[in-house]
N, CA, C and O atoms as CSV, one atom per row, in Angstrom:
chain,resi,resn,atom,element,x,y,z
A,1,MET,N,N,-20.122,40.431,-43.074
A,1,MET,CA,C,-19.636,39.111,-43.331
A,1,MET,C,C,-18.671,38.517,-41.727
A,1,MET,O,O,-17.529,38.916,-41.501
A,2,LYS,N,N,-19.457,37.493,-40.745
A,2,LYS,CA,C,-18.241,37.622,-39.889
A,2,LYS,C,C,-18.094,36.373,-40.052
A,2,LYS,O,O,-19.056,35.707,-40.434
A,3,THR,N,N,-16.608,35.659,-39.748
A,3,THR,CA,C,-16.124,35.186,-40.234
A,3,THR,C,C,-16.131,33.653,-38.921
A,3,THR,O,O,-16.645,34.057,-37.877
A,4,HIS,N,N,-15.769,32.388,-38.829
A,4,HIS,CA,C,-15.680,31.483,-38.106
A,4,HIS,C,C,-14.398,30.239,-37.730
A,4,HIS,O,O,-13.891,29.509,-38.582
A,5,LYS,N,N,-14.195,30.239,-36.848
A,5,LYS,CA,C,-13.325,28.996,-36.789
A,5,LYS,C,C,-13.307,28.623,-37.470
A,5,LYS,O,O,-14.002,29.176,-38.322
A,6,TRP,N,N,-12.545,27.288,-37.957
A,6,TRP,CA,C,-13.106,26.070,-38.487
A,6,TRP,C,C,-13.603,24.717,-37.653
A,6,TRP,O,O,-14.295,23.789,-38.071
A,7,SER,N,N,-13.017,24.916,-36.323
A,7,SER,CA,C,-13.319,24.270,-35.139
A,7,SER,C,C,-14.541,24.543,-34.455
A,7,SER,O,O,-15.124,23.860,-33.613
A,8,GLU,N,N,-14.862,25.735,-34.985
A,8,GLU,CA,C,-16.497,26.194,-34.600
A,8,GLU,C,C,-17.298,26.010,-35.117
A,8,GLU,O,O,-18.303,25.814,-34.433
A,9,LEU,N,N,-17.435,25.947,-36.382
A,9,LEU,CA,C,-18.210,24.948,-37.101
A,9,LEU,C,C,-18.224,23.316,-37.427
A,9,LEU,O,O,-19.207,22.607,-37.643
A,10,ARG,N,N,-16.818,22.947,-37.391
A,10,ARG,CA,C,-16.976,21.544,-37.207
A,10,ARG,C,C,-17.628,21.208,-36.286
A,10,ARG,O,O,-17.867,20.006,-36.399
A,11,ASP,N,N,-18.059,21.622,-35.410
A,11,ASP,CA,C,-18.790,20.970,-33.387
A,11,ASP,C,C,-19.576,21.408,-33.475
A,11,ASP,O,O,-20.243,21.108,-32.484
A,12,LYS,N,N,-20.536,22.572,-34.579
A,12,LYS,CA,C,-21.939,22.353,-34.485
A,12,LYS,C,C,-21.692,21.812,-35.580
A,12,LYS,O,O,-20.955,22.577,-36.203
A,13,MET,N,N,-21.966,20.649,-36.327
A,13,MET,CA,C,-22.533,19.834,-37.221
A,13,MET,C,C,-22.791,18.331,-37.034
A,13,MET,O,O,-22.044,17.515,-36.494
A,14,PRO,N,N,-23.733,18.173,-37.466
A,14,PRO,CA,C,-24.247,16.562,-36.741
A,14,PRO,C,C,-23.105,15.274,-37.152
A,14,PRO,O,O,-22.600,14.994,-38.240
A,15,PRO,N,N,-22.966,14.729,-35.984
A,15,PRO,CA,C,-21.799,13.266,-36.020
A,15,PRO,C,C,-21.940,13.010,-36.826
A,15,PRO,O,O,-20.972,12.293,-37.081
A,16,GLU,N,N,-22.727,13.053,-37.883
A,16,GLU,CA,C,-22.945,12.102,-39.417
A,16,GLU,C,C,-21.310,12.785,-40.999
A,16,GLU,O,O,-20.437,12.293,-41.714
A,17,THR,N,N,-22.077,14.469,-40.559
A,17,THR,CA,C,-22.218,15.411,-41.116
A,17,THR,C,C,-20.187,14.961,-40.711
A,17,THR,O,O,-19.547,14.296,-41.525
A,18,ARG,N,N,-19.843,15.236,-40.008
A,18,ARG,CA,C,-18.421,15.524,-39.039
A,18,ARG,C,C,-17.830,14.421,-39.903
A,18,ARG,O,O,-16.881,14.637,-40.658
A,19,ALA,N,N,-18.516,13.026,-39.749
A,19,ALA,CA,C,-18.098,11.823,-40.265
A,19,ALA,C,C,-17.343,12.225,-41.724
A,19,ALA,O,O,-16.147,12.494,-41.838
A,20,GLU,N,N,-18.324,12.199,-42.789
A,20,GLU,CA,C,-18.054,12.721,-44.158
A,20,GLU,C,C,-16.713,13.633,-44.341
A,20,GLU,O,O,-15.701,13.308,-44.961
A,21,VAL,N,N,-17.053,15.320,-43.385
A,21,VAL,CA,C,-16.436,15.744,-43.392
A,21,VAL,C,C,-14.607,15.345,-43.561
A,21,VAL,O,O,-13.793,15.437,-44.480
A,22,ASP,N,N,-14.557,14.820,-41.962
A,22,ASP,CA,C,-13.141,13.842,-41.877
A,22,ASP,C,C,-12.963,12.908,-42.936
A,22,ASP,O,O,-11.786,12.765,-43.271
A,23,GLU,N,N,-13.573,12.417,-43.387
A,23,GLU,CA,C,-13.135,10.752,-45.079
A,23,GLU,C,C,-13.080,12.289,-45.533
A,23,GLU,O,O,-12.077,12.727,-44.969
A,24,GLN,N,N,-13.675,13.337,-46.288
A,24,GLN,CA,C,-12.782,13.332,-47.392
A,24,GLN,C,C,-11.800,14.745,-47.002
A,24,GLN,O,O,-11.039,15.378,-47.733
A,25,ILE,N,N,-12.048,14.885,-45.986
A,25,ILE,CA,C,-9.961,15.758,-45.473
A,25,ILE,C,C,-9.365,14.660,-46.412
A,25,ILE,O,O,-9.266,14.595,-47.638
A,26,GLN,N,N,-8.906,13.589,-45.116
A,26,GLN,CA,C,-7.878,12.310,-45.214
A,26,GLN,C,C,-8.266,12.143,-46.521
A,26,GLN,O,O,-7.151,11.823,-46.934
A,27,LYS,N,N,-9.212,12.092,-47.858
A,27,LYS,CA,C,-8.761,11.483,-48.906
A,27,LYS,C,C,-8.075,12.694,-49.965
A,27,LYS,O,O,-7.597,12.454,-51.074
A,28,THR,N,N,-8.167,14.063,-49.298
A,28,THR,CA,C,-7.769,15.142,-49.934
A,28,THR,C,C,-5.849,15.627,-49.415
A,28,THR,O,O,-4.908,16.198,-49.965
A,29,ILE,N,N,-6.152,14.885,-47.890
A,29,ILE,CA,C,-4.434,15.077,-47.731
A,29,ILE,C,C,-3.723,13.511,-48.510
A,29,ILE,O,O,-2.587,13.539,-48.985
A,30,ALA,N,N,-4.425,12.458,-48.532
A,30,ALA,CA,C,-4.056,11.540,-49.592
A,30,ALA,C,C,-3.464,11.433,-50.483
A,30,ALA,O,O,-2.700,10.542,-50.854
A,31,GLU,N,N,-3.913,12.773,-51.113
A,31,GLU,CA,C,-4.004,12.268,-52.868
A,31,GLU,C,C,-3.517,13.890,-52.884
A,31,GLU,O,O,-4.067,14.838,-52.324
A,32,MET,N,N,-2.425,13.883,-53.631
A,32,MET,CA,C,-2.126,15.477,-54.243
A,32,MET,C,C,-0.931,15.391,-55.212
A,32,MET,O,O,-0.139,14.451,-55.270
A,33,PRO,N,N,-0.918,16.250,-55.790
A,33,PRO,CA,C,0.759,16.882,-56.234
A,33,PRO,C,C,1.749,16.725,-55.881
A,33,PRO,O,O,1.757,16.812,-54.653
A,34,LEU,N,N,3.263,16.402,-56.519
A,34,LEU,CA,C,3.863,17.004,-55.574
A,34,LEU,C,C,4.073,18.213,-54.763
A,34,LEU,O,O,4.150,18.272,-53.536
A,35,ASN,N,N,4.154,19.147,-55.600
A,35,ASN,CA,C,4.063,20.452,-55.571
A,35,ASN,C,C,2.984,21.165,-54.298
A,35,ASN,O,O,3.282,22.214,-53.726
A,36,GLU,N,N,1.862,20.475,-54.037
A,36,GLU,CA,C,1.445,20.237,-53.406
A,36,GLU,C,C,1.285,19.611,-51.531
A,36,GLU,O,O,0.654,19.903,-50.515
A,37,LEU,N,N,2.439,18.497,-52.046
A,37,LEU,CA,C,3.129,17.643,-50.498
A,37,LEU,C,C,3.892,18.627,-50.504
A,37,LEU,O,O,3.444,19.486,-49.745
A,38,ARG,N,N,4.947,18.971,-51.046
A,38,ARG,CA,C,6.675,19.812,-50.693
A,38,ARG,C,C,5.651,21.192,-49.604
A,38,ARG,O,O,6.055,21.475,-48.476
A,39,ASN,N,N,4.380,21.870,-50.202
A,39,ASN,CA,C,3.913,22.790,-49.488
A,39,ASN,C,C,3.640,22.376,-47.683
A,39,ASN,O,O,4.217,22.732,-46.655
A,40,ALA,N,N,2.966,21.848,-47.845
A,40,ALA,CA,C,1.985,21.286,-46.826
A,40,ALA,C,C,3.347,20.200,-45.859
A,40,ALA,O,O,3.407,20.116,-44.633
A,41,ARG,N,N,4.341,19.462,-46.909
A,41,ARG,CA,C,5.502,19.553,-45.398
A,41,ARG,C,C,6.116,20.431,-44.893
A,41,ARG,O,O,7.059,20.218,-44.130
A,42,GLY,N,N,5.556,21.997,-45.333
A,42,GLY,CA,C,6.589,22.645,-45.192
A,42,GLY,C,C,7.685,23.740,-45.747
A,42,GLY,O,O,8.076,24.852,-45.391
A,43,LEU,N,N,8.027,22.615,-47.051
A,43,LEU,CA,C,9.692,22.857,-48.432
A,43,LEU,C,C,9.208,24.193,-49.428
A,43,LEU,O,O,8.409,24.321,-50.356
A,44,SER,N,N,9.805,24.767,-48.967
A,44,SER,CA,C,9.904,25.483,-50.328
A,44,SER,C,C,11.033,24.610,-50.719
A,44,SER,O,O,11.670,23.738,-50.127
A,45,GLN,N,N,11.111,25.518,-52.820
A,45,GLN,CA,C,11.583,24.763,-53.353
A,45,GLN,C,C,12.729,24.872,-53.516
A,45,GLN,O,O,13.267,24.035,-54.241
A,46,LYS,N,N,13.516,25.900,-52.932
A,46,LYS,CA,C,14.611,26.416,-52.957
A,46,LYS,C,C,15.608,25.407,-51.766
A,46,LYS,O,O,16.777,25.032,-51.854
A,47,MET,N,N,14.328,25.137,-50.417
A,47,MET,CA,C,14.501,23.969,-49.747
A,47,MET,C,C,15.080,22.284,-49.656
A,47,MET,O,O,15.750,21.578,-48.904
A,48,LEU,N,N,14.251,22.180,-51.094
A,48,LEU,CA,C,14.356,20.589,-51.348
A,48,LEU,C,C,15.369,20.789,-52.714
A,48,LEU,O,O,15.970,19.906,-53.326
A,49,ALA,N,N,15.348,22.072,-52.940
A,49,ALA,CA,C,16.674,21.401,-53.920
A,49,ALA,C,C,18.139,22.000,-53.329
A,49,ALA,O,O,19.033,22.270,-54.131
A,50,GLU,N,N,18.307,22.169,-52.043
A,50,GLU,CA,C,19.426,22.338,-51.268
A,50,GLU,C,C,19.114,20.564,-50.754
A,50,GLU,O,O,20.299,20.245,-50.852
A,51,ALA,N,N,18.805,19.972,-50.551
A,51,ALA,CA,C,18.396,18.718,-50.031
A,51,ALA,C,C,18.554,17.757,-51.115
A,51,ALA,O,O,18.581,16.617,-50.652
A,52,LEU,N,N,18.659,17.784,-52.275
A,52,LEU,CA,C,18.618,17.381,-53.345
A,52,LEU,C,C,20.109,17.759,-53.985
A,52,LEU,O,O,20.696,16.960,-54.714
A,53,HIS,N,N,20.572,18.852,-53.694
A,53,HIS,CA,C,22.013,18.979,-54.393
A,53,HIS,C,C,21.410,19.486,-55.880
A,53,HIS,O,O,22.297,19.458,-56.732
A,54,ILE,N,N,20.612,19.766,-56.193
A,54,ILE,CA,C,20.443,20.826,-57.712
A,54,ILE,C,C,20.271,22.358,-57.636
A,54,ILE,O,O,20.654,23.252,-56.881
A,55,GLN,N,N,19.662,22.281,-58.549
A,55,GLN,CA,C,18.842,24.213,-58.549
A,55,GLN,C,C,17.724,23.885,-58.237
A,55,GLN,O,O,17.484,22.689,-58.076
A,56,GLN,N,N,16.919,24.669,-58.097
A,56,GLN,CA,C,15.616,25.592,-57.965
A,56,GLN,C,C,14.660,25.571,-58.886
A,56,GLN,O,O,13.473,25.298,-58.709
A,57,PRO,N,N,15.158,25.841,-59.802
A,57,PRO,CA,C,14.550,25.713,-61.241
A,57,PRO,C,C,14.021,24.694,-61.679
A,57,PRO,O,O,13.025,24.658,-62.402
A,58,ALA,N,N,15.002,23.265,-61.044
A,58,ALA,CA,C,14.572,22.340,-61.540
A,58,ALA,C,C,13.770,20.967,-60.850
A,58,ALA,O,O,13.295,19.883,-61.191
A,59,ILE,N,N,13.961,21.767,-59.712
A,59,ILE,CA,C,12.233,21.216,-58.401
A,59,ILE,C,C,11.634,22.144,-59.306
A,59,ILE,O,O,12.188,21.642,-60.284
A,60,ALA,N,N,10.828,23.272,-59.909
A,60,ALA,CA,C,10.029,23.563,-60.864
A,60,ALA,C,C,9.623,22.260,-62.078
A,60,ALA,O,O,8.736,21.409,-62.014
A,61,LYS,N,N,10.526,22.480,-63.022
A,61,LYS,CA,C,10.201,21.898,-63.179
A,61,LYS,C,C,9.993,20.220,-63.525
A,61,LYS,O,O,9.527,19.653,-64.513
A,62,MET,N,N,10.638,19.638,-62.069
A,62,MET,CA,C,10.130,18.016,-61.819
A,62,MET,C,C,8.411,18.033,-60.920
A,62,MET,O,O,7.697,17.048,-61.104
A,63,GLU,N,N,8.009,18.913,-60.218
A,63,GLU,CA,C,6.800,18.653,-60.154
A,63,GLU,C,C,5.989,19.487,-61.270
A,63,GLU,O,O,4.797,19.617,-60.988
A,64,LYS,N,N,6.398,20.073,-62.475
A,64,LYS,CA,C,5.365,20.059,-62.944
A,64,LYS,C,C,5.434,18.793,-64.554
A,64,LYS,O,O,4.821,18.800,-65.621
A,65,ARG,N,N,6.418,17.928,-64.012
A,65,ARG,CA,C,6.044,16.481,-65.038
A,65,ARG,C,C,5.155,15.635,-64.776
A,65,ARG,O,O,4.642,15.250,-63.725
A,66,THR,N,N,5.022,15.382,-65.847
A,66,THR,CA,C,3.443,14.240,-65.772
A,66,THR,C,C,4.315,12.679,-65.891
A,66,THR,O,O,3.768,11.581,-65.788
A,67,ASP,N,N,5.699,12.902,-66.117
A,67,ASP,CA,C,6.224,11.460,-66.268
A,67,ASP,C,C,7.476,11.604,-66.186
A,67,ASP,O,O,8.072,12.230,-67.063
A,68,MET,N,N,8.459,10.780,-64.582
A,68,MET,CA,C,9.170,10.885,-64.840
A,68,MET,C,C,10.085,9.494,-64.214
A,68,MET,O,O,9.444,8.566,-63.720
A,69,TYR,N,N,11.966,9.409,-64.286
A,69,TYR,CA,C,11.978,7.828,-63.483
A,69,TYR,C,C,11.503,8.273,-62.201
A,69,TYR,O,O,11.019,9.318,-61.767
A,70,ILE,N,N,11.907,6.718,-61.560
A,70,ILE,CA,C,11.143,6.321,-60.256
A,70,ILE,C,C,11.974,6.639,-59.417
A,70,ILE,O,O,11.771,7.197,-58.338
A,71,SER,N,N,13.336,6.162,-60.053
A,71,SER,CA,C,14.737,7.018,-59.077
A,71,SER,C,C,14.359,8.319,-58.794
A,71,SER,O,O,14.305,8.792,-57.658
A,72,THR,N,N,14.090,8.916,-59.855
A,72,THR,CA,C,14.070,10.707,-59.134
A,72,THR,C,C,12.519,10.895,-58.458
A,72,THR,O,O,12.062,12.031,-58.329
A,73,LEU,N,N,12.061,10.187,-58.209
A,73,LEU,CA,C,10.591,10.671,-57.882
A,73,LEU,C,C,10.868,10.281,-56.347
A,73,LEU,O,O,10.496,10.937,-55.374
A,74,ARG,N,N,11.722,8.870,-56.323
A,74,ARG,CA,C,11.971,8.146,-54.746
A,74,ARG,C,C,12.706,9.390,-54.303
A,74,ARG,O,O,12.044,10.033,-53.489
A,75,SER,N,N,13.875,9.915,-54.597
A,75,SER,CA,C,14.938,10.873,-53.964
A,75,SER,C,C,14.077,12.066,-53.974
A,75,SER,O,O,14.555,12.697,-53.031
A,76,HIS,N,N,13.375,12.583,-54.313
A,76,HIS,CA,C,12.470,13.609,-54.230
A,76,HIS,C,C,11.826,14.006,-52.832
A,76,HIS,O,O,11.812,14.971,-52.067
A,77,ILE,N,N,11.100,12.237,-52.964
A,77,ILE,CA,C,10.334,12.059,-52.102
A,77,ILE,C,C,10.592,11.525,-50.483
A,77,ILE,O,O,9.738,11.416,-49.603
A,78,GLU,N,N,12.141,11.216,-50.393
A,78,GLU,CA,C,12.841,10.885,-49.397
A,78,GLU,C,C,13.500,12.265,-49.302
A,78,GLU,O,O,13.742,12.454,-48.110
A,79,ALA,N,N,13.948,13.449,-50.136
A,79,ALA,CA,C,14.436,14.432,-49.505
A,79,ALA,C,C,13.226,15.558,-48.726
A,79,ALA,O,O,13.443,16.667,-48.237
A,80,MET,N,N,11.667,14.651,-48.853
A,80,MET,CA,C,10.823,15.684,-47.669
A,80,MET,C,C,10.662,14.920,-46.161
A,80,MET,O,O,9.933,15.298,-45.244
A,81,GLY,N,N,11.463,13.858,-46.171
A,81,GLY,CA,C,11.345,12.891,-45.332
A,81,GLY,C,C,10.176,11.650,-45.307
A,81,GLY,O,O,9.368,11.271,-44.459
A,82,GLY,N,N,10.510,11.232,-46.654
A,82,GLY,CA,C,9.374,10.109,-46.620
A,82,GLY,C,C,9.478,8.960,-47.548
A,82,GLY,O,O,10.390,8.835,-48.366
A,83,GLU,N,N,8.823,8.401,-47.436
A,83,GLU,CA,C,9.450,6.535,-48.030
A,83,GLU,C,C,8.673,6.225,-49.055
A,83,GLU,O,O,7.547,5.878,-48.698
A,84,LEU,N,N,8.995,6.220,-51.048
A,84,LEU,CA,C,8.510,5.604,-51.806
A,84,LEU,C,C,7.479,4.492,-52.448
A,84,LEU,O,O,8.026,3.718,-53.234
A,85,GLU,N,N,6.533,4.360,-52.304
A,85,GLU,CA,C,5.858,2.495,-51.883
A,85,GLU,C,C,4.969,2.806,-53.334
A,85,GLU,O,O,4.027,3.596,-53.382
A,86,ILE,N,N,5.319,2.260,-54.129
A,86,ILE,CA,C,4.737,1.376,-55.264
A,86,ILE,C,C,3.273,0.466,-55.198
A,86,ILE,O,O,3.527,-0.738,-55.224
A,87,THR,N,N,2.053,0.715,-55.134
A,87,THR,CA,C,1.025,-0.525,-54.806
A,87,THR,C,C,-0.049,-0.400,-56.261
A,87,THR,O,O,-0.599,0.554,-56.812
A,88,ALA,N,N,-0.006,-1.886,-56.528
A,88,ALA,CA,C,-1.020,-1.502,-57.914
A,88,ALA,C,C,-2.546,-2.036,-57.201
A,88,ALA,O,O,-2.393,-2.943,-56.383
A,89,ARG,N,N,-3.762,-1.647,-57.387
A,89,ARG,CA,C,-4.267,-1.540,-57.414
A,89,ARG,C,C,-5.430,-2.744,-58.119
A,89,ARG,O,O,-5.874,-2.332,-59.191
A,90,PHE,N,N,-5.933,-4.007,-57.741
A,90,PHE,CA,C,-7.218,-4.083,-58.519
A,90,PHE,C,C,-8.250,-4.721,-58.388
A,90,PHE,O,O,-8.149,-5.808,-57.820
A,91,PRO,N,N,-9.156,-4.420,-58.709
A,91,PRO,CA,C,-10.780,-5.097,-58.711
A,91,PRO,C,C,-10.669,-6.064,-57.105
A,91,PRO,O,O,-11.335,-5.714,-56.131
A,92,ASP,N,N,-9.917,-7.042,-57.071
A,92,ASP,CA,C,-10.486,-8.224,-55.954
A,92,ASP,C,C,-8.311,-7.614,-55.071
A,92,ASP,O,O,-7.533,-8.506,-54.734
A,93,GLY,N,N,-8.006,-6.411,-54.967
A,93,GLY,CA,C,-6.877,-5.905,-53.810
A,93,GLY,C,C,-5.620,-5.555,-53.934
A,93,GLY,O,O,-5.094,-6.324,-54.740
A,94,ALA,N,N,-4.983,-4.890,-53.596
A,94,ALA,CA,C,-3.532,-4.709,-54.277
A,94,ALA,C,C,-2.486,-5.326,-53.731
A,94,ALA,O,O,-2.309,-5.915,-52.665
A,95,VAL,N,N,-1.729,-5.048,-54.794
A,95,VAL,CA,C,0.059,-5.447,-54.352
A,95,VAL,C,C,0.768,-4.371,-54.319
A,95,VAL,O,O,0.341,-3.346,-54.850
A,96,LYS,N,N,1.803,-4.404,-53.782
A,96,LYS,CA,C,3.117,-3.534,-53.552
A,96,LYS,C,C,4.034,-4.529,-54.127
A,96,LYS,O,O,4.336,-5.668,-53.770
A,97,ILE,N,N,4.424,-3.732,-55.195
A,97,ILE,CA,C,5.472,-3.556,-56.413
A,97,ILE,C,C,6.746,-3.607,-55.245
A,97,ILE,O,O,6.920,-2.686,-54.447
A,98,THR,N,N,7.678,-4.956,-55.295
A,98,THR,CA,C,8.890,-3.941,-54.280
A,98,THR,C,C,10.411,-4.885,-55.494
A,98,THR,O,O,11.427,-5.509,-55.185
A,99,ASN,N,N,9.969,-4.618,-56.451
A,99,ASN,CA,C,11.121,-4.766,-57.019
A,99,ASN,C,C,11.555,-3.364,-57.179
A,99,ASN,O,O,12.747,-3.091,-57.318
A,100,PHE,N,N,10.668,-2.504,-57.166
A,100,PHE,CA,C,11.652,-0.613,-56.988
A,100,PHE,C,C,12.328,-0.989,-55.842
A,100,PHE,O,O,13.533,-1.125,-56.049
A,101,SER,N,N,12.008,-1.185,-54.806
A,101,SER,CA,C,12.958,-1.237,-53.708
A,101,SER,C,C,14.428,-1.626,-53.769
A,101,SER,O,O,15.439,-1.413,-53.099
A,102,LEU,N,N,14.205,-2.075,-54.511
A,102,LEU,CA,C,16.226,-2.330,-54.909
A,102,LEU,C,C,16.963,-2.075,-55.627
A,102,LEU,O,O,18.108,-2.337,-55.993
A,103,ILE,N,N,16.037,-1.412,-55.845
A,103,ILE,CA,C,16.956,0.209,-57.157
A,103,ILE,C,C,17.263,0.730,-56.084
A,103,ILE,O,O,16.554,0.833,-55.083
A,104,GLU,N,N,19.184,1.365,-56.361
A,104,GLU,CA,C,19.916,2.168,-55.425
A,104,GLU,C,C,19.033,3.352,-55.815
A,104,GLU,O,O,18.547,3.636,-56.910
A,105,SER,N,N,18.942,4.036,-54.502
A,105,SER,CA,C,18.625,5.320,-54.903
A,105,SER,C,C,20.416,6.548,-54.926
A,105,SER,O,O,20.349,7.732,-55.257
């Protein structure tokens, strides 16, 4: 079985298919669990734990949680070099919730 580079396969796709694939890739990148986000940012659990001044097992536990304080999530995101924004989406539009930005991290 011969392997092909992704760029070669992509170049052979019709423009419509290429656009659909690119859209799906962007959607996948835009939505991911914390552990995948950390990996995508090139960080290990140990590196993130050091940035947060906590032990590595705490990172593993945090990444498995489905519920956590906003301040904890904000610290986690900021340690990865990001900024946390909370947005409520409704059928008629989206609203950025701003009162959480007032919480000291």
